[in-house]
TIRO-2110 file (N, C-alpha, C; in Angstrom, 1 decimal):
// TIRO-2110
15.5, 42.4, 6.2, N, 1, A
14.7, 42.2, 5.0, CA, 1, A
13.2, 42.2, 5.4, C, 1, A
12.9, 41.6, 6.5, N, 2, A
11.5, 41.5, 6.9, CA, 2, A
10.9, 42.9, 7.3, C, 2, A
11.8, 43.8, 7.9, N, 3, A
11.4, 45.1, 8.2, CA, 3, A
11.1, 45.9, 6.9, C, 3, A
11.9, 45.7, 5.9, N, 4, A
11.6, 46.4, 4.6, CA, 4, A
10.3, 45.9, 4.0, C, 4, A
10.1, 44.6, 4.0, N, 5, A
8.8, 44.1, 3.4, CA, 5, A
7.6, 44.6, 4.2, C, 5, A
7.8, 44.6, 5.5, N, 6, A
6.7, 45.1, 6.4, CA, 6, A
6.4, 46.6, 6.1, C, 6, A
7.5, 47.4, 5.9, N, 7, A
7.3, 48.8, 5.6, CA, 7, A
6.7, 49.1, 4.2, C, 7, A
6.8, 48.1, 3.4, N, 8, A
6.1, 48.1, 2.0, CA, 8, A
4.7, 47.6, 2.0, C, 8, A
4.2, 47.3, 3.2, N, 9, A
2.8, 46.9, 3.3, CA, 9, A
2.5, 45.4, 3.3, C, 9, A
3.6, 44.6, 3.4, N, 10, A
3.4, 43.1, 3.5, CA, 10, A
3.2, 42.8, 5.0, C, 10, A
2.3, 41.9, 5.2, N, 11, A
2.1, 41.3, 6.6, CA, 11, A
3.0, 40.1, 6.7, C, 11, A
3.8, 40.0, 7.7, N, 12, A
4.8, 39.0, 7.9, CA, 12, A
4.2, 38.0, 9.0, C, 12, A
4.1, 36.8, 8.6, N, 13, A
3.7, 35.7, 9.6, CA, 13, A
4.8, 34.7, 9.6, C, 13, A
5.5, 34.5, 10.7, N, 14, A
6.5, 33.5, 10.9, CA, 14, A
6.0, 32.4, 11.7, C, 14, A
6.2, 31.2, 11.3, N, 15, A
5.7, 30.0, 12.1, CA, 15, A
6.9, 29.3, 12.7, C, 15, A
6.7, 28.7, 13.8, N, 16, A
7.6, 27.8, 14.4, CA, 16, A
6.8, 26.7, 15.1, C, 16, A
7.3, 25.4, 14.9, N, 17, A
6.6, 24.3, 15.6, CA, 17, A
7.2, 24.1, 16.9, C, 17, A
6.4, 24.0, 17.9, N, 18, A
6.9, 24.0, 19.3, CA, 18, A
7.7, 22.7, 19.6, C, 18, A
9.0, 22.9, 19.8, N, 19, A
9.9, 21.8, 20.2, CA, 19, A
10.1, 20.7, 19.2, C, 19, A
9.8, 21.0, 17.9, N, 20, A
9.9, 19.9, 16.9, CA, 20, A
10.5, 20.6, 15.6, C, 20, A
10.9, 19.7, 14.7, N, 21, A
11.2, 20.2, 13.4, CA, 21, A
9.9, 20.1, 12.6, C, 21, A
10.0, 20.4, 11.4, N, 22, A
8.7, 20.5, 10.6, CA, 22, A
8.0, 19.2, 10.4, C, 22, A
8.7, 18.0, 10.5, N, 23, A
8.1, 16.8, 10.3, CA, 23, A
7.4, 16.3, 11.6, C, 23, A
7.7, 16.8, 12.8, N, 24, A
7.0, 16.4, 14.0, CA, 24, A
7.2, 14.9, 14.2, C, 24, A
6.2, 14.2, 14.6, N, 25, A
6.2, 12.8, 14.8, CA, 25, A
5.5, 12.0, 13.8, C, 25, A
5.2, 12.6, 12.6, N, 26, A
4.5, 12.0, 11.6, CA, 26, A
5.4, 10.9, 10.9, C, 26, A
4.7, 10.0, 10.2, N, 27, A
5.4, 8.9, 9.6, CA, 27, A
5.9, 9.2, 8.2, C, 27, A
5.5, 10.3, 7.6, N, 28, A
5.9, 10.7, 6.3, CA, 28, A
5.9, 12.2, 6.1, C, 28, A
6.8, 12.7, 5.2, N, 29, A
6.8, 14.1, 4.9, CA, 29, A
5.5, 14.6, 4.3, C, 29, A
4.9, 13.8, 3.5, N, 30, A
3.6, 14.3, 2.9, CA, 30, A
2.5, 14.4, 4.0, C, 30, A
2.5, 13.5, 5.0, N, 31, A
1.6, 13.6, 6.1, CA, 31, A
1.9, 14.8, 6.9, C, 31, A
3.2, 15.1, 7.1, N, 32, A
3.6, 16.3, 7.9, CA, 32, A
3.2, 17.6, 7.2, C, 32, A
3.2, 17.6, 5.9, N, 33, A
2.8, 18.8, 5.2, CA, 33, A
1.4, 19.2, 5.4, C, 33, A
0.6, 18.3, 5.9, N, 34, A
-0.8, 18.6, 6.3, CA, 34, A
-0.9, 19.6, 7.3, C, 34, A
0.1, 19.6, 8.3, N, 35, A
0.1, 20.6, 9.4, CA, 35, A
0.3, 22.0, 8.8, C, 35, A
1.3, 22.1, 7.8, N, 36, A
1.6, 23.4, 7.2, CA, 36, A
0.4, 23.8, 6.4, C, 36, A
-0.2, 22.9, 5.6, N, 37, A
-1.3, 23.3, 4.8, CA, 37, A
-2.5, 23.8, 5.7, C, 37, A
-2.7, 23.2, 6.8, N, 38, A
-3.7, 23.6, 7.7, CA, 38, A
-3.5, 25.0, 8.2, C, 38, A
-2.2, 25.3, 8.5, N, 39, A
-1.9, 26.7, 8.9, CA, 39, A
-2.1, 27.7, 7.8, C, 39, A
-1.8, 27.3, 6.6, N, 40, A
-2.0, 28.2, 5.4, CA, 40, A
-3.5, 28.5, 5.2, C, 40, A
-4.3, 27.4, 5.3, N, 41, A
-5.7, 27.5, 5.2, CA, 41, A
-6.3, 28.4, 6.3, C, 41, A
-5.8, 28.3, 7.5, N, 42, A
-6.3, 29.1, 8.6, CA, 42, A
-6.0, 30.6, 8.4, C, 42, A
-4.7, 30.9, 8.0, N, 43, A
-4.3, 32.2, 7.7, CA, 43, A
-5.2, 32.8, 6.5, C, 43, A
-5.3, 32.0, 5.5, N, 44, A
-6.0, 32.5, 4.3, CA, 44, A
-7.5, 32.8, 4.6, C, 44, A
-8.1, 32.0, 5.4, N, 45, A
-9.5, 32.2, 5.8, CA, 45, A
-9.8, 33.1, 7.0, C, 45, A
-8.7, 33.6, 7.6, N, 46, A
-8.8, 34.5, 8.8, CA, 46, A
-8.8, 36.0, 8.3, C, 46, A
-10.0, 36.7, 8.3, N, 47, A
-10.0, 38.0, 7.8, CA, 47, A
-9.1, 39.0, 8.5, C, 47, A
-8.7, 38.7, 9.7, N, 48, A
-7.7, 39.5, 10.4, CA, 48, A
-6.3, 39.4, 9.9, C, 48, A
-6.1, 38.3, 9.2, N, 49, A
-4.7, 38.1, 8.6, CA, 49, A
-4.6, 38.2, 7.1, C, 49, A
-5.7, 37.8, 6.5, N, 50, A
-5.7, 37.9, 5.0, CA, 50, A
-7.1, 38.0, 4.5, C, 50, A
-7.3, 38.9, 3.5, N, 51, A
-8.6, 39.1, 2.8, CA, 51, A
-8.5, 38.5, 1.4, C, 51, A
-9.1, 37.3, 1.2, N, 52, A
-9.0, 36.6, -0.1, CA, 52, A
-9.6, 37.5, -1.3, C, 52, A
-10.4, 38.5, -0.9, N, 53, A
-11.0, 39.3, -2.0, CA, 53, A
-10.1, 40.5, -2.3, C, 53, A
-9.0, 40.7, -1.5, N, 54, A
-8.1, 41.8, -1.7, CA, 54, A
-7.2, 41.5, -2.9, C, 54, A
-6.7, 42.6, -3.6, N, 55, A
-5.8, 42.3, -4.7, CA, 55, A
-4.4, 42.0, -4.2, C, 55, A
-4.2, 42.2, -2.9, N, 56, A
-2.9, 41.8, -2.3, CA, 56, A
-2.6, 40.3, -2.4, C, 56, A
-1.5, 40.0, -2.9, N, 57, A
-1.2, 38.5, -3.1, CA, 57, A
-0.8, 37.8, -1.8, C, 57, A
-0.9, 36.5, -1.8, N, 58, A
-0.6, 35.7, -0.7, CA, 58, A
0.6, 34.8, -1.0, C, 58, A
1.7, 35.0, -0.3, N, 59, A
2.9, 34.4, -0.6, CA, 59, A
3.5, 33.6, 0.5, C, 59, A
4.4, 32.6, 0.2, N, 60, A
5.1, 31.9, 1.2, CA, 60, A
6.5, 31.8, 0.8, C, 60, A
7.4, 31.8, 1.7, N, 61, A
8.9, 31.6, 1.5, CA, 61, A
9.4, 30.6, 2.5, C, 61, A
10.4, 29.8, 2.0, N, 62, A
10.9, 28.8, 2.9, CA, 62, A
12.3, 28.4, 2.4, C, 62, A
13.1, 27.9, 3.4, N, 63, A
14.4, 27.3, 3.0, CA, 63, A
14.6, 26.1, 3.8, C, 63, A
15.4, 25.2, 3.4, N, 64, A
15.7, 23.9, 4.0, CA, 64, A
14.4, 23.1, 4.2, C, 64, A
14.1, 22.7, 5.5, N, 65, A
12.9, 22.0, 5.8, CA, 65, A
11.7, 22.7, 5.5, C, 65, A
11.7, 24.1, 5.7, N, 66, A
10.6, 24.9, 5.4, CA, 66, A
10.2, 24.9, 3.9, C, 66, A
11.2, 24.8, 3.0, N, 67, A
11.0, 24.6, 1.6, CA, 67, A
10.3, 23.3, 1.3, C, 67, A
10.7, 22.3, 2.0, N, 68, A
10.1, 21.0, 1.8, CA, 68, A
8.7, 21.0, 2.2, C, 68, A
8.4, 21.7, 3.3, N, 69, A
7.1, 21.9, 3.8, CA, 69, A
6.2, 22.5, 2.7, C, 69, A
6.6, 23.6, 2.2, N, 70, A
5.9, 24.3, 1.1, CA, 70, A
5.7, 23.4, -0.1, C, 70, A
6.8, 22.7, -0.5, N, 71, A
6.7, 21.8, -1.7, CA, 71, A
5.7, 20.7, -1.6, C, 71, A
5.7, 20.1, -0.4, N, 72, A
4.8, 19.0, -0.2, CA, 72, A
3.3, 19.5, -0.1, C, 72, A
3.2, 20.7, 0.5, N, 73, A
1.8, 21.2, 0.6, CA, 73, A
1.3, 21.6, -0.7, C, 73, A
2.2, 22.1, -1.6, N, 74, A
1.8, 22.4, -3.0, CA, 74, A
1.4, 21.1, -3.8, C, 74, A
2.3, 20.1, -3.6, N, 75, A
2.0, 18.9, -4.5, CA, 75, A
1.0, 17.9, -3.9, C, 75, A
0.8, 17.9, -2.6, N, 76, A
-0.1, 17.0, -2.0, CA, 76, A
-1.4, 17.6, -1.7, C, 76, A
-1.5, 18.9, -1.3, N, 77, A
-2.7, 19.5, -0.9, CA, 77, A
-3.2, 20.6, -1.8, C, 77, A
-2.7, 20.7, -3.0, N, 78, A
-3.2, 21.7, -4.0, CA, 78, A
-3.1, 23.1, -3.4, C, 78, A
-2.1, 23.4, -2.7, N, 79, A
-2.0, 24.7, -2.1, CA, 79, A
-1.8, 25.9, -3.1, C, 79, A
-1.6, 25.5, -4.4, N, 80, A
-1.4, 26.5, -5.4, CA, 80, A
-2.8, 27.3, -5.6, C, 80, A
-3.9, 26.7, -5.1, N, 81, A
-5.1, 27.5, -5.1, CA, 81, A
-5.2, 28.6, -4.1, C, 81, A
-4.3, 28.6, -3.2, N, 82, A
-4.2, 29.6, -2.1, CA, 82, A
-3.0, 30.6, -2.4, C, 82, A
-1.9, 30.1, -2.7, N, 83, A
-0.7, 30.9, -2.8, CA, 83, A
-0.5, 31.5, -4.2, C, 83, A
-0.2, 32.8, -4.2, N, 84, A
0.1, 33.4, -5.5, CA, 84, A
1.6, 33.2, -5.8, C, 84, A
2.4, 33.0, -4.8, N, 85, A
3.8, 32.8, -5.0, CA, 85, A
4.4, 31.9, -3.9, C, 85, A
5.2, 31.0, -4.3, N, 86, A
6.0, 30.2, -3.4, CA, 86, A
7.5, 30.4, -3.7, C, 86, A
8.2, 31.0, -2.8, N, 87, A
9.6, 31.4, -2.9, CA, 87, A
10.4, 30.3, -2.2, C, 87, A
11.1, 29.5, -3.0, N, 88, A
11.9, 28.4, -2.5, CA, 88, A
13.3, 29.0, -2.4, C, 88, A
13.8, 29.3, -1.3, N, 89, A
15.1, 30.1, -1.1, CA, 89, A
16.3, 29.1, -1.2, C, 89, A
16.3, 28.1, -0.4, N, 90, A
17.5, 27.2, -0.5, CA, 90, A
17.0, 25.8, 0.0, C, 90, A
17.7, 24.8, -0.5, N, 91, A
17.3, 23.4, 0.0, CA, 91, A
16.8, 22.7, -1.2, C, 91, A
16.1, 21.6, -1.1, N, 92, A
15.7, 21.0, 0.2, CA, 92, A
16.9, 20.2, 0.7, C, 92, A
16.8, 19.8, 2.0, N, 93, A
17.8, 19.0, 2.6, CA, 93, A
17.9, 17.6, 2.1, C, 93, A
16.9, 17.1, 1.3, N, 94, A
16.9, 15.8, 0.8, CA, 94, A
16.8, 15.8, -0.7, C, 94, A
17.3, 14.8, -1.4, N, 95, A
17.1, 14.6, -2.8, CA, 95, A
16.6, 13.2, -3.1, C, 95, A
15.7, 13.1, -4.1, N, 96, A
15.1, 11.8, -4.4, CA, 96, A
14.5, 11.1, -3.2, C, 96, A
13.7, 11.9, -2.5, N, 97, A
13.1, 11.4, -1.3, CA, 97, A
12.2, 10.2, -1.6, C, 97, A
11.6, 10.2, -2.7, N, 98, A
10.7, 9.1, -3.1, CA, 98, A
11.4, 7.8, -3.1, C, 98, A
12.7, 7.8, -3.4, N, 99, A
13.4, 6.5, -3.4, CA, 99, A
13.5, 5.9, -2.0, C, 99, A
13.6, 6.7, -1.0, N, 100, A
13.6, 6.2, 0.4, CA, 100, A
12.3, 5.7, 0.8, C, 100, A
11.2, 5.9, 0.0, N, 101, A
9.9, 5.5, 0.4, CA, 101, A
9.5, 4.2, -0.4, C, 101, A
10.4, 3.6, -1.1, N, 102, A
10.2, 2.4, -1.9, CA, 102, A
9.5, 2.7, -3.2, C, 102, A
9.5, 3.9, -3.7, N, 103, A
8.9, 4.2, -5.0, CA, 103, A
10.0, 4.5, -6.0, C, 103, A
9.9, 3.9, -7.2, N, 104, A
11.0, 4.2, -8.2, CA, 104, A
10.6, 5.2, -9.2, C, 104, A
END
């Protein structure tokens, strides 16, 4: 699938966190989403990777924990100002996460 997207002119950037899952050692998923948001900001503002003045859209796709990462970055860090599309493939691995944080 990635080869087909690439041949159609999409630039593919895959991320992996070194030796950790997406939450790392942070105390909360929303704090951990800051790391993903920082990556998106860096890609968005790096002219070698993305031209914000280009008509080409800026998209993210994720499944499982990667979907959570995108969701928290959208809801906590207003990432919708950067992304034209967020494709949530499958997941998230948690439901009603706010209940585990003492919020009703």
